[in-house]
Backbone bond lengths (Angstrom), bond angles and torsions (degrees), N, CA, C in turn:
res aa  C-N    CA-C-N  psi(-1)  N-CA   C-N-CA  omega(-1)  CA-C   N-CA-C  phi
1 D - - - 1.466 - - 1.525 111.13 -
2 R 1.341 116.55 -42.88 1.461 119.56 -177.50 1.514 110.93 -64.76
3 A 1.349 117.01 -42.35 1.464 120.51 179.34 1.522 110.75 -61.65
4 I 1.338 116.83 -39.73 1.466 120.87 -179.54 1.526 110.47 -68.08
5 R 1.338 115.94 -38.63 1.461 117.96 178.14 1.530 111.45 -64.28
6 I 1.331 115.67 -36.30 1.465 119.75 179.97 1.526 110.97 -71.89
7 N 1.353 115.32 -40.30 1.475 119.52 -177.05 1.524 108.94 -136.64
8 P 1.327 117.64 76.67 1.476 120.51 -175.60 1.522 113.98 -66.31
9 G 1.315 118.18 -14.24 1.455 120.35 -179.50 1.512 113.96 -89.17
10 N 1.331 118.41 4.01 1.465 121.94 -179.08 1.529 109.40 -89.52
11 A 1.327 116.48 109.72 1.461 121.16 -177.05 1.523 112.18 -64.98
12 D 1.329 116.94 -33.54 1.466 120.16 -178.52 1.530 111.28 -62.74
13 Y 1.330 117.25 -36.86 1.451 119.87 -179.82 1.536 110.44 -62.94
14 S 1.322 116.65 -43.77 1.470 120.01 178.85 1.528 110.84 -66.51
15 F 1.335 115.42 -38.68 1.464 119.32 178.28 1.527 110.65 -62.23
16 N 1.308 116.90 -47.98 1.467 120.64 -178.49 1.527 111.23 -63.04
17 Q 1.316 116.72 -35.69 1.461 119.47 176.24 1.527 110.48 -64.94
18 G 1.344 116.45 -39.72 1.459 120.37 177.27 1.516 112.01 -62.18
19 V 1.331 117.37 -41.89 1.465 121.05 177.50 1.526 110.22 -61.70
20 A 1.326 116.85 -40.78 1.470 120.41 178.12 1.521 111.02 -61.91
21 Y 1.320 117.00 -42.12 1.472 119.78 177.45 1.529 110.95 -64.87
22 Q 1.344 117.03 -37.19 1.465 119.72 176.44 1.517 110.94 -59.27
23 E 1.323 116.05 -45.06 1.461 119.91 -179.13 1.523 111.49 -64.48
24 L 1.316 116.95 -24.66 1.460 121.88 176.36 1.530 112.02 -89.17
25 D 1.346 116.32 2.72 1.467 122.79 -179.51 1.530 112.26 63.52
26 Q 1.321 116.04 31.72 1.469 121.86 175.89 1.531 107.28 -107.41
27 M 1.333 114.86 79.46 1.456 120.58 -168.52 1.530 113.20 -70.09
28 D 1.312 117.55 -38.86 1.462 119.16 179.91 1.528 110.78 -62.18
29 A 1.330 116.41 -43.10 1.468 120.07 177.78 1.525 110.59 -64.85
30 A 1.332 116.33 -37.58 1.462 120.03 178.81 1.526 110.47 -62.58
31 I 1.332 116.87 -44.08 1.466 120.97 -179.42 1.531 110.23 -61.27
32 T 1.311 116.69 -41.30 1.472 120.18 177.75 1.531 110.52 -57.80
33 C 1.314 116.49 -42.71 1.473 120.40 179.08 1.522 111.45 -66.72
34 F 1.328 116.83 -42.68 1.462 119.22 179.56 1.528 110.74 -65.53
35 D 1.322 116.57 -37.92 1.464 119.96 176.66 1.534 110.61 -60.53
36 R 1.312 115.57 -40.72 1.465 119.11 179.33 1.531 110.88 -65.57
37 A 1.338 116.01 -40.41 1.462 119.91 178.61 1.528 110.94 -64.62
38 I 1.337 116.20 -40.79 1.465 120.79 -179.68 1.525 110.97 -68.23
39 A 1.333 116.84 -37.00 1.473 119.91 177.24 1.529 110.40 -61.65
40 L 1.315 116.47 -35.47 1.463 121.03 179.23 1.524 111.87 -78.69
41 Q 1.365 114.83 -31.74 1.472 119.27 -176.57 1.530 107.83 -142.81
42 P 1.328 118.59 86.43 1.471 122.11 -172.21 1.535 114.37 -57.15
43 G 1.315 117.94 -27.79 1.459 120.21 -179.58 1.513 114.08 -93.64
44 Y 1.322 117.88 24.63 1.467 123.26 -176.72 1.538 108.36 -79.29
45 A 1.334 116.27 91.34 1.467 121.45 -171.95 1.524 112.09 -59.77
46 A 1.320 117.82 -43.89 1.462 120.51 -177.46 1.527 111.43 -65.17
47 A 1.332 117.10 -33.23 1.466 119.66 178.14 1.524 110.57 -68.64
48 H 1.323 116.86 -41.94 1.468 119.77 175.85 1.536 110.53 -62.17
49 Y 1.329 116.04 -42.63 1.472 121.02 -178.73 1.527 111.05 -63.49
50 N 1.331 117.19 -49.25 1.455 119.59 -179.45 1.521 112.01 -67.23
51 R 1.317 116.18 -32.34 1.467 119.85 174.57 1.535 109.32 -61.52
52 G 1.332 116.46 -42.53 1.461 120.29 176.72 1.520 112.13 -61.24
53 N 1.332 116.73 -40.61 1.466 120.04 178.23 1.530 111.37 -62.07
54 A 1.331 116.06 -43.03 1.463 119.55 179.47 1.524 110.88 -64.32
55 L 1.307 117.42 -41.55 1.462 121.67 179.28 1.532 110.81 -65.85
56 R 1.325 115.96 -36.06 1.475 119.59 178.07 1.524 110.17 -64.15
57 V 1.330 117.43 -42.01 1.462 121.01 177.45 1.529 110.63 -61.67
58 L 1.332 116.30 -35.28 1.470 120.94 179.50 1.527 112.68 -81.35
59 K 1.348 115.83 5.84 1.472 121.97 178.13 1.528 111.62 61.01
60 R 1.321 115.11 44.62 1.463 121.62 174.37 1.532 107.53 -118.92
61 P 1.343 116.22 73.17 1.470 119.69 -169.25 1.523 114.55 -64.97
62 E 1.345 117.94 -36.86 1.461 118.79 -179.44 1.525 111.25 -63.81
63 A 1.330 115.67 -43.99 1.460 119.58 178.61 1.524 110.93 -66.66
64 A 1.322 116.93 -37.31 1.463 120.37 177.41 1.526 110.59 -62.29
65 M 1.340 115.60 -42.69 1.468 120.12 177.86 1.523 110.87 -56.62
66 A 1.317 117.19 -45.77 1.466 120.93 -179.35 1.524 110.69 -60.47
67 S 1.326 116.92 -38.93 1.464 119.86 179.47 1.523 111.20 -68.12
68 Y 1.325 116.94 -42.18 1.467 119.12 177.77 1.529 110.76 -63.50
69 D 1.324 116.50 -39.93 1.470 119.75 177.91 1.527 110.81 -62.35
70 N 1.322 116.90 -39.85 1.462 120.25 177.82 1.532 111.05 -65.97
71 A 1.334 116.06 -36.79 1.463 119.58 176.76 1.525 110.67 -62.99
72 L 1.333 116.27 -39.48 1.467 120.47 -178.53 1.528 111.96 -74.35
73 K 1.317 117.03 -29.19 1.464 119.13 173.75 1.526 110.17 -65.09
74 A 1.309 115.32 -39.23 1.463 119.93 179.82 1.523 111.90 -75.85
75 R 1.337 115.76 -30.43 1.471 119.61 -176.93 1.528 108.56 -145.89
76 P 1.327 117.64 90.16 1.474 121.33 -174.09 1.530 114.71 -63.83
77 D 1.313 118.15 -16.74 1.464 120.25 -179.48 1.529 112.31 -101.34
78 Y 1.294 116.87 27.48 1.472 123.02 -175.16 1.538 107.93 -85.26
79 A 1.327 117.21 90.93 1.465 121.88 -174.97 1.523 111.80 -61.23
80 E 1.319 116.96 -42.92 1.469 120.37 -178.37 1.526 111.61 -62.02
81 A 1.326 116.65 -35.74 1.465 119.83 179.03 1.527 110.61 -67.44
82 F 1.334 117.27 -40.67 1.468 119.81 176.05 1.531 110.24 -62.24
83 A 1.337 116.84 -41.88 1.465 120.36 -178.00 1.528 111.50 -64.59
84 N 1.316 117.54 -48.24 1.468 119.85 -179.06 1.520 111.96 -72.22
85 R 1.301 116.23 -28.16 1.470 120.39 172.71 1.535 109.28 -61.79
86 G 1.338 116.16 -38.89 1.463 119.95 176.90 1.515 112.35 -61.70
87 I 1.338 116.24 -39.89 1.470 120.01 178.55 1.522 110.65 -61.05
88 V 1.336 116.13 -42.92 1.464 120.52 -179.91 1.520 110.87 -67.10
89 L 1.311 117.35 -39.11 1.471 120.27 177.99 1.521 110.76 -63.31
90 E 1.333 116.99 -35.67 1.465 119.52 174.18 1.526 110.50 -62.21
91 Q 1.325 116.57 -43.93 1.460 120.20 178.55 1.522 111.32 -59.92
92 L 1.327 116.07 -31.11 1.461 121.35 178.76 1.523 112.48 -87.83
93 Q 1.353 115.82 6.89 1.463 122.31 178.87 1.532 112.97 62.65
94 Q 1.316 116.31 28.46 1.471 121.68 176.20 1.528 107.35 -104.46
95 M 1.325 115.55 75.54 1.455 121.04 -168.15 1.527 113.38 -69.27
96 D 1.318 117.49 -42.65 1.463 119.11 -179.96 1.523 110.93 -62.18
97 A 1.322 115.77 -41.72 1.470 119.84 177.85 1.527 110.50 -66.00
98 A 1.328 117.00 -36.59 1.462 120.54 178.15 1.524 110.50 -63.05
99 I 1.331 116.01 -45.76 1.471 119.86 179.46 1.523 110.59 -60.94
100 A 1.328 116.57 -41.43 1.466 120.20 178.22 1.526 111.20 -62.51
101 S 1.328 116.39 -37.20 1.460 120.04 179.17 1.529 110.80 -68.70
102 Y 1.337 116.62 -40.78 1.464 119.59 175.72 1.527 110.85 -63.41
103 D 1.332 116.71 -40.36 1.463 120.06 178.29 1.530 111.06 -59.75
104 A 1.326 115.55 -41.04 1.468 119.39 178.77 1.523 110.36 -64.29
105 A 1.329 116.86 -40.38 1.462 120.44 178.87 1.526 110.71 -63.51
106 I 1.322 116.47 -40.35 1.468 120.80 -178.47 1.534 111.12 -69.14
107 R 1.321 116.73 -37.09 1.472 118.63 176.85 1.533 110.49 -61.03
108 L 1.323 115.91 -35.81 1.467 119.79 -178.90 1.527 112.09 -81.47
109 D 1.330 116.46 -32.32 1.462 120.67 -179.42 1.534 108.22 -141.98
110 P 1.343 116.79 85.63 1.468 120.21 -175.58 1.519 114.54 -76.48
111 L 1.312 118.42 4.40 1.466 121.65 -176.29 1.526 112.90 -114.00
112 W 1.331 116.63 19.70 1.463 120.92 -176.78 1.532 108.96 -103.15
113 P 1.336 119.75 100.90 1.473 121.13 -173.50 1.523 114.46 -62.65
114 D 1.339 117.74 -32.67 1.475 119.61 -178.30 1.527 111.88 -61.18
115 T 1.326 116.74 -34.25 1.465 119.06 -179.42 1.524 110.66 -69.45
116 Y 1.332 116.63 -38.63 1.470 119.00 176.65 1.526 110.48 -62.54
117 R 1.337 116.58 -38.10 1.452 118.54 178.42 1.527 111.03 -65.93
118 S 1.328 117.16 -45.21 1.467 120.32 178.75 1.522 110.57 -61.25
119 R 1.324 115.84 -41.67 1.465 119.94 177.43 1.530 110.41 -61.41
120 G 1.340 116.50 -42.24 1.458 120.03 177.76 1.520 112.01 -60.49
121 N 1.325 116.66 -40.75 1.467 119.98 178.64 1.528 111.26 -61.11
122 A 1.334 116.19 -42.96 1.465 119.95 -179.91 1.528 110.91 -66.84
123 L 1.323 116.69 -42.03 1.466 120.30 179.12 1.531 110.89 -63.27
124 R 1.315 116.52 -40.96 1.459 119.64 178.82 1.523 110.57 -63.24
125 S 1.327 117.03 -37.95 1.464 120.45 -176.92 1.520 112.23 -65.18
126 V 1.344 117.87 -23.23 1.467 120.70 177.93 1.527 111.06 -103.54
127 G 1.343 116.68 13.17 1.457 120.57 173.49 1.515 115.76 82.70
128 R 1.309 118.10 10.22 1.463 121.00 179.39 1.528 108.17 -91.85
129 L 1.336 114.24 74.42 1.457 120.02 -168.66 1.522 112.99 -69.56
130 D 1.338 117.30 -41.27 1.458 118.89 -179.38 1.521 111.10 -64.14
131 A 1.321 116.86 -41.34 1.465 120.74 178.30 1.532 110.18 -66.90
132 A 1.334 116.46 -38.30 1.461 119.89 177.80 1.519 110.51 -62.24
133 L 1.332 116.54 -44.82 1.460 120.63 179.98 1.525 110.80 -61.38
134 A 1.333 116.49 -42.18 1.466 119.81 178.54 1.521 111.02 -61.40
135 S 1.320 116.87 -37.56 1.464 120.69 179.70 1.522 110.65 -68.49
136 Y 1.331 116.74 -43.28 1.465 120.13 177.11 1.532 111.15 -63.08
137 E 1.327 116.09 -42.00 1.463 119.72 -178.58 1.521 111.32 -65.07
138 R 1.336 116.70 -34.48 1.458 119.61 175.45 1.532 110.18 -64.88
139 A 1.320 116.54 -38.82 1.463 120.53 179.44 1.527 111.26 -62.71
140 V 1.345 117.28 -45.24 1.468 118.89 -177.65 1.524 111.37 -74.64
141 K 1.335 117.03 -22.63 1.465 118.54 173.41 1.529 110.27 -68.12
142 L 1.334 115.47 -38.68 1.458 120.34 177.81 1.529 111.66 -73.77
143 K 1.335 116.16 -32.04 1.465 121.12 -176.30 1.533 108.44 -138.17
144 P 1.326 117.51 83.76 1.470 120.36 -173.73 1.520 114.91 -59.01
145 D 1.341 117.78 -24.23 1.466 119.75 -179.70 1.528 112.62 -94.12
146 F 1.323 116.93 23.33 1.465 123.17 -178.13 1.531 108.26 -82.43
147 A 1.325 116.40 83.18 1.471 121.29 -173.52 1.517 112.04 -58.15
148 E 1.335 116.85 -42.34 1.468 120.36 -177.48 1.522 111.51 -62.45
149 C 1.317 116.35 -33.63 1.458 118.48 -178.21 1.532 111.65 -79.54
150 H 1.332 117.71 -32.17 1.469 119.42 170.84 1.533 109.40 -61.19
151 Y 1.317 115.86 -38.22 1.468 121.31 176.20 1.527 110.37 -61.52
152 N 1.331 116.82 -45.02 1.472 120.53 177.67 1.523 111.41 -61.66
153 C 1.322 116.44 -39.76 1.468 119.42 175.95 1.524 109.83 -58.37
154 G 1.328 116.33 -42.60 1.457 119.84 179.38 1.513 112.79 -59.79
155 I 1.322 116.71 -41.50 1.469 120.67 179.49 1.526 110.59 -60.42
156 V 1.331 116.55 -49.63 1.460 120.20 -176.10 1.529 110.84 -68.85
157 L 1.318 117.66 -40.91 1.467 120.00 177.97 1.525 110.90 -61.02
158 H 1.324 117.29 -38.25 1.467 121.22 175.54 1.531 110.01 -62.32
159 E 1.319 116.09 -45.97 1.466 119.97 -179.75 1.521 111.86 -65.13
160 L 1.329 117.33 -28.22 1.466 121.83 177.67 1.524 112.20 -83.65
161 G 1.339 116.81 -0.95 1.456 120.24 179.98 1.512 114.26 79.96
162 K 1.321 117.60 13.50 1.468 122.24 179.41 1.536 107.76 -96.98
163 F 1.325 114.30 76.01 1.454 120.46 -167.08 1.531 113.30 -66.69
164 E 1.321 117.32 -46.08 1.465 119.07 -177.48 1.529 110.67 -65.20
165 A 1.312 116.73 -38.99 1.470 119.83 177.53 1.516 110.52 -65.94
166 A 1.331 116.56 -35.64 1.468 120.05 177.62 1.525 110.10 -63.54
167 I 1.338 116.74 -45.23 1.470 120.07 178.81 1.526 109.88 -60.14
168 A 1.333 116.92 -41.49 1.464 120.29 179.68 1.530 111.00 -61.58
169 S 1.332 117.26 -39.61 1.468 120.29 178.53 1.519 111.34 -66.33
170 Y 1.328 116.24 -42.46 1.471 118.94 177.53 1.531 110.54 -65.05
171 D 1.340 116.57 -37.98 1.463 119.37 178.02 1.526 110.74 -60.43
172 T 1.327 116.26 -41.64 1.464 119.81 178.93 1.524 110.61 -63.85
173 A 1.329 116.35 -44.05 1.467 120.13 178.37 1.529 110.91 -59.07
174 I 1.334 116.23 -39.78 1.462 120.92 -177.78 1.527 111.05 -72.30
175 V 1.333 117.33 -36.89 1.465 119.82 175.55 1.532 109.69 -61.26
176 L 1.324 116.07 -41.63 1.469 120.53 -179.81 1.525 111.95 -72.13
177 N 1.340 115.96 -31.86 1.468 120.61 -179.63 1.529 108.50 -142.38
178 P 1.333 117.57 87.52 1.472 120.13 -175.84 1.525 114.43 -59.11
179 D 1.330 117.57 -21.78 1.464 120.87 -179.88 1.529 113.05 -94.34
180 Y 1.308 116.72 21.58 1.466 122.39 -176.97 1.535 108.04 -81.79
181 A 1.308 116.14 86.04 1.471 121.13 -173.68 1.519 112.08 -59.21
182 Q 1.337 117.39 -41.83 1.466 120.15 -178.66 1.515 111.70 -63.49
183 A 1.328 116.84 -35.79 1.468 119.62 179.04 1.526 110.37 -67.40
184 H 1.339 117.44 -42.07 1.463 120.39 176.02 1.528 110.47 -60.26
185 C 1.321 116.12 -43.58 1.471 120.40 -178.67 1.529 111.18 -64.05
186 N 1.327 116.42 -47.84 1.464 119.29 -178.25 1.525 111.60 -67.25
187 R 1.312 116.45 -33.11 1.475 119.65 173.84 1.534 108.75 -59.76
188 G 1.323 116.34 -41.77 1.457 120.11 176.92 1.520 112.79 -60.81
189 L 1.336 117.10 -37.29 1.466 120.39 179.04 1.519 111.59 -62.57
190 V 1.338 116.57 -40.92 1.468 119.65 178.60 1.521 110.02 -65.27
191 L 1.321 116.97 -44.97 1.462 120.72 179.19 1.527 111.06 -62.60
192 H 1.329 116.38 -36.21 1.470 120.07 175.84 1.523 110.35 -61.30
193 D 1.332 116.74 -45.22 1.470 120.13 179.73 1.525 111.86 -64.30
194 L 1.332 116.39 -27.70 1.468 120.92 177.21 1.533 111.23 -83.60
195 K 1.340 116.49 0.95 1.466 123.62 -177.38 1.520 112.14 62.89
196 R 1.323 116.53 24.12 1.469 121.44 173.36 1.528 106.23 -93.42
197 L 1.328 113.75 72.21 1.459 120.49 -164.63 1.528 113.26 -69.84
198 A 1.321 117.40 -39.27 1.464 118.93 179.37 1.530 110.58 -63.46
199 A 1.323 116.34 -41.65 1.468 120.24 177.88 1.527 110.32 -66.76
200 A 1.332 117.14 -37.13 1.464 120.56 177.79 1.528 110.42 -60.79
201 V 1.331 116.16 -44.89 1.466 120.45 -179.87 1.528 110.44 -60.77
202 L 1.323 117.26 -39.19 1.461 120.25 178.08 1.525 111.52 -62.54
203 S 1.330 116.61 -39.37 1.471 119.73 178.04 1.524 110.63 -66.94
204 F 1.328 117.13 -42.55 1.463 119.64 177.43 1.531 110.44 -63.31
205 D 1.338 116.37 -38.60 1.465 119.72 177.74 1.527 111.21 -62.68
206 A 1.338 116.51 -37.97 1.467 119.50 178.51 1.527 110.36 -63.70
207 A 1.338 116.12 -40.82 1.467 119.92 177.69 1.521 111.04 -63.93
208 I 1.332 116.07 -42.45 1.462 121.34 -177.50 1.529 110.87 -68.69
209 A 1.339 117.06 -34.93 1.461 120.46 177.84 1.526 110.97 -62.00
210 I 1.330 115.25 -34.48 1.469 120.18 178.82 1.527 110.81 -77.71
211 K 1.340 115.01 -38.51 1.463 120.56 -173.83 1.535 108.32 -138.28
212 P 1.317 117.61 86.02 1.473 120.47 -173.14 1.524 114.60 -58.61
213 D 1.314 118.40 -27.54 1.465 120.47 -179.04 1.529 111.95 -93.37
214 Y 1.313 117.20 20.46 1.468 122.68 -177.77 1.531 108.25 -76.59
215 A 1.322 116.09 91.37 1.466 121.77 -172.19 1.521 112.11 -60.95
216 E 1.311 117.61 -39.52 1.465 120.27 -178.00 1.525 110.98 -63.78
217 A 1.334 116.87 -41.42 1.464 120.08 178.59 1.526 110.79 -67.29
218 Q 1.329 117.34 -41.82 1.460 120.94 178.79 1.528 110.78 -61.14
219 W 1.330 116.01 -43.79 1.466 120.38 -178.39 1.525 110.97 -68.81
220 N 1.332 116.94 -42.90 1.464 119.46 178.92 1.521 111.49 -64.79
221 K 1.329 116.03 -35.26 1.466 118.66 174.88 1.524 109.90 -60.83
222 S 1.324 116.74 -40.37 1.466 119.69 179.68 1.519 111.17 -60.09
223 L 1.335 116.88 -39.88 1.466 120.00 -179.36 1.522 111.58 -64.93
224 S 1.335 116.62 -40.78 1.464 119.46 178.32 1.521 110.88 -65.72
225 L 1.334 116.88 -41.08 1.461 120.19 178.27 1.524 111.36 -64.21
226 L 1.336 116.13 -43.42 1.474 119.32 -179.84 1.514 111.18 -64.84
227 L 1.331 116.69 -41.73 1.463 119.88 179.47 1.527 110.65 -64.51
228 A 1.331 116.53 -30.71 1.461 120.95 177.83 1.524 112.27 -80.25
229 G 1.339 117.15 -4.06 1.460 121.14 179.68 1.512 114.35 87.95
230 D 1.328 117.05 8.77 1.468 120.60 178.96 1.526 108.56 -89.80
231 F 1.329 115.38 75.27 1.454 120.57 -175.96 1.534 111.99 -70.09
232 E 1.323 116.49 -32.34 1.460 120.43 -177.22 1.534 111.33 -59.99
233 N 1.320 116.71 -40.92 1.464 120.37 179.29 1.525 112.78 -93.74
234 G 1.325 116.21 -26.36 1.462 120.06 -175.61 1.512 114.31 -73.58
235 W 1.349 117.28 -43.69 1.460 119.29 -175.55 1.532 112.95 -65.91
236 P 1.323 120.19 -42.43 1.485 117.57 177.00 1.533 112.57 -59.73
237 L 1.324 117.16 -39.61 1.465 119.30 179.17 1.526 112.07 -69.56
238 Y 1.321 116.41 -23.67 1.467 119.81 179.94 1.531 111.49 -62.54
239 E 1.336 116.60 -21.25 1.465 120.37 177.56 1.530 112.20 -63.74
240 W 1.337 117.29 -16.33 1.465 120.23 177.35 1.525 112.09 -66.30
241 R 1.322 117.40 -10.01 1.479 119.14 178.92 1.521 111.03 -58.88
242 W 1.338 116.83 -29.59 1.462 119.19 -178.02 1.519 111.68 -69.72
243 K 1.313 116.92 -21.94 1.459 120.66 179.75 1.527 112.42 -102.72
244 N 1.325 116.12 -2.94 1.459 120.65 -179.19 1.530 109.19 -84.66
245 E 1.315 116.34 99.89 1.458 121.07 -173.72 1.522 112.29 -63.65
246 S 1.328 118.26 -26.37 1.460 120.43 -179.07 1.530 112.14 -66.14
247 L 1.332 116.99 -19.93 1.470 120.79 179.23 1.519 112.30 -85.99
248 G 1.321 116.64 -22.41 1.465 119.68 -177.54 1.514 113.34 69.97
249 S 1.336 117.48 19.86 1.470 120.60 -179.16 1.524 110.15 -80.86
250 K 1.307 115.01 144.15 1.464 120.89 177.24 1.513 108.60 -130.30
251 R 1.314 115.47 121.13 1.456 119.38 -178.81 1.526 110.35 -64.53
252 P 1.337 118.27 128.29 1.472 120.37 178.15 1.527 110.90 -59.68
253 D 1.284 115.40 142.46 1.467 121.14 -176.67 1.521 109.69 -94.49
254 F 1.337 115.44 78.90 1.458 120.28 178.56 1.530 109.72 -94.60
255 Q 1.329 116.02 142.41 1.464 120.01 175.58 1.522 111.29 -76.80
256 Q 1.328 116.44 -29.21 1.459 120.19 -177.82 1.529 110.57 -73.79
257 A 1.314 115.36 155.57 1.458 121.15 -178.96 1.523 110.92 -69.11
258 L 1.315 115.91 147.00 1.453 122.44 175.16 1.522 109.02 -76.77
259 W 1.326 116.59 132.75 1.464 120.31 176.71 1.519 108.87 -80.77
260 T 1.315 117.23 124.60 1.470 121.73 -178.09 1.520 112.79 -95.44
261 G 1.329 116.04 -8.17 1.455 119.62 -176.47 1.508 113.01 100.25
262 A 1.324 116.14 -16.39 1.470 119.92 -178.18 1.528 112.24 -88.58
263 E 1.336 116.47 -29.15 1.467 120.01 -174.97 1.534 110.88 -81.07
264 S 1.321 115.52 146.36 1.460 120.89 176.41 1.528 110.06 -69.82
265 L 1.342 116.03 139.56 1.461 121.44 177.62 1.530 111.65 -105.12
266 Q 1.287 116.87 6.05 1.466 120.12 -176.61 1.530 110.35 -59.94
267 G 1.332 115.25 124.56 1.446 121.54 179.06 1.515 114.49 74.07
268 K 1.334 118.17 7.34 1.453 121.76 -177.77 1.526 110.79 -111.33
269 T 1.329 115.08 162.19 1.469 121.83 174.57 1.522 108.39 -101.07
270 I 1.338 115.50 134.35 1.461 120.38 175.45 1.524 108.98 -119.64
271 F 1.309 115.10 136.47 1.466 121.92 178.85 1.524 107.42 -106.13
272 V 1.333 116.12 122.85 1.469 122.83 -179.85 1.517 107.60 -114.86
273 Y 1.325 116.51 131.68 1.466 119.23 -179.64 1.529 109.66 -130.45
274 S 1.311 115.61 146.81 1.466 120.16 176.40 1.519 108.60 -79.15
275 E 1.303 114.42 134.37 1.457 119.69 -173.13 1.530 111.59 -108.39
276 Q 1.328 116.90 -33.47 1.462 119.49 -171.04 1.525 110.65 -117.13
277 G 1.321 117.75 -141.80 1.455 120.61 -171.41 1.523 114.48 -78.09
278 L 1.334 114.68 174.90 1.460 120.31 -178.12 1.519 111.47 -63.25
279 G 1.336 116.25 -41.02 1.462 120.06 -179.51 1.517 112.07 -62.39
280 D 1.329 116.26 -42.65 1.467 119.58 178.53 1.524 110.50 -64.09
281 T 1.324 116.50 -38.97 1.462 119.99 -179.71 1.524 110.74 -63.15
282 I 1.321 116.30 -45.42 1.472 120.29 178.72 1.525 110.50 -63.40
283 Q 1.334 115.92 -42.99 1.465 120.72 -177.34 1.530 111.83 -59.62
284 F 1.341 116.70 -44.09 1.457 119.70 -173.92 1.528 113.51 -93.07
285 A 1.316 117.12 -7.94 1.470 119.54 179.20 1.526 111.94 -63.02
286 R 1.336 117.33 -23.57 1.470 120.09 -179.14 1.529 112.90 -63.84
287 Y 1.329 116.46 -18.15 1.468 119.53 179.79 1.531 112.86 -86.34
288 L 1.325 116.94 -4.27 1.458 118.96 -176.52 1.522 112.57 -64.89
289 N 1.333 116.87 -39.85 1.475 116.96 -178.21 1.531 111.31 -70.64
290 I 1.343 116.85 -27.01 1.467 119.47 174.38 1.527 109.50 -67.55
291 L 1.325 115.06 -43.11 1.463 120.25 178.66 1.526 110.77 -64.80
292 A 1.321 115.32 -37.90 1.467 119.51 -177.67 1.523 112.02 -62.43
293 R 1.316 116.99 -29.53 1.462 119.91 179.81 1.532 112.05 -71.31
294 Q 1.331 116.26 -16.83 1.471 120.59 -179.73 1.528 112.26 -95.71
295 A 1.328 116.35 -25.18 1.469 120.54 -171.67 1.524 111.34 -101.14
296 G 1.331 114.50 156.24 1.453 119.05 174.00 1.518 110.95 -71.93
297 R 1.328 116.93 -36.29 1.462 121.74 -177.85 1.527 107.64 -153.87
298 I 1.322 116.73 143.48 1.460 120.79 -179.23 1.522 110.20 -131.64
299 I 1.300 115.70 128.16 1.461 123.34 177.39 1.535 107.19 -116.35
300 V 1.310 116.75 134.39 1.472 121.15 -175.80 1.519 109.88 -126.86
301 K 1.336 115.17 133.85 1.460 121.39 176.97 1.527 108.44 -116.20
302 V 1.330 116.27 120.81 1.469 121.79 -178.84 1.531 108.66 -134.67
303 P 1.333 118.10 166.04 1.464 119.47 174.70 1.525 111.24 -57.21
304 V 1.303 114.96 143.91 1.473 120.47 -179.21 1.523 110.70 -54.53
305 S 1.329 117.26 -36.53 1.465 121.13 -176.61 1.524 112.86 -65.01
306 L 1.339 117.51 -18.75 1.466 120.28 -179.79 1.527 112.76 -104.30
307 A 1.305 117.00 -8.65 1.467 119.77 -173.12 1.523 111.89 -56.97
308 G 1.326 118.19 -45.09 1.455 121.15 -178.79 1.505 112.30 -63.25
309 L 1.335 117.09 -39.32 1.461 121.85 -178.46 1.526 111.60 -67.41
310 L 1.321 116.43 -38.84 1.454 119.90 -171.16 1.526 114.10 -93.11
311 R 1.313 117.89 -7.80 1.466 119.98 -176.00 1.524 112.94 -63.99
312 N 1.315 117.05 -18.57 1.466 119.60 -178.17 1.522 113.28 -80.06
313 I 1.330 117.59 -5.18 1.462 119.94 179.10 1.534 108.70 -69.42
314 E 1.305 116.18 128.78 1.470 120.91 -176.02 1.529 111.09 -75.71
315 G 1.298 114.16 147.68 1.452 120.68 171.24 1.514 115.50 98.19
316 V 1.327 117.39 -10.37 1.453 120.29 -179.86 1.523 108.81 -85.37
317 D 1.305 116.94 128.00 1.455 121.67 -176.79 1.516 113.07 -83.81
318 L 1.344 117.31 -34.14 1.450 120.03 -176.59 1.520 109.59 -150.05
319 W 1.322 115.37 130.56 1.472 121.89 174.57 1.518 108.61 -105.83
320 T 1.291 115.96 141.30 1.459 120.52 173.89 1.517 107.55 -138.42
321 G 1.341 115.34 149.92 1.461 119.04 -174.19 1.513 112.05 -106.53
322 R 1.325 114.99 160.62 1.459 121.50 172.83 1.510 108.10 -138.21
323 G 1.354 115.28 156.55 1.460 120.32 175.55 1.505 112.28 78.55
């Protein structure tokens, strides 16, 4: 502040103040400083670039894009601006343009591993798995201790059906970062697909030990236990599906108490609803008549498309449809 008061026409002073505000995570104040620097020196590429970074943190991708473009007009060989421009284009779901921006950054600076990783992420998002893997592998060649990129390699190798190679990539990520909960979890997913269920459970347990509230790991562990026939431990963990954001499940907001199976249903009404797909509904509908023998009354809600098929099940007092 004192330097700016002494020499308010010095663009570098305003720029440096903006960088200081960025480091303090005060993005709005940083943008004000960068704007002042740009007003004094319109072709100040670094000020435009840092302004774009601050706007990106504030989740204003269109404005960030404009700042990166201004930085590139002032300095066409600005590799970092091309790279961060690619990140913003991904946020805007403009994947082809993002990949092109990463390519431009790599042509200018072919030794920057983070750009190869970002490029790999964009390529994977459009289904170009082999190209994504090549980009990730280039990143880890440049930076062998890049744990996050070994993790990315594991994801793509799993998607390509190269299970053992995927496990090896996750193992490397875990050696580099033993507390990498996501790597432990994803390693478990590969082992689950290989039907190595006991080993999968151990990987999920490692993830959970690091992050006890890791809903995805808890839920995936339940699937491995259920597939192994361990219903006693698997079904309680299956309740983690409600907290697993990747599933998009939302627990219904009923005022009535949830039946856990322990309480008597004699003389009571129980409401059963289908929660997942049509196949699951058909599979478990066979238990309705068993349940009906325990309850005073049973009401069932299923998709309209299945109502006709399931109405012949004995013991159900009322059917209602959804969807």
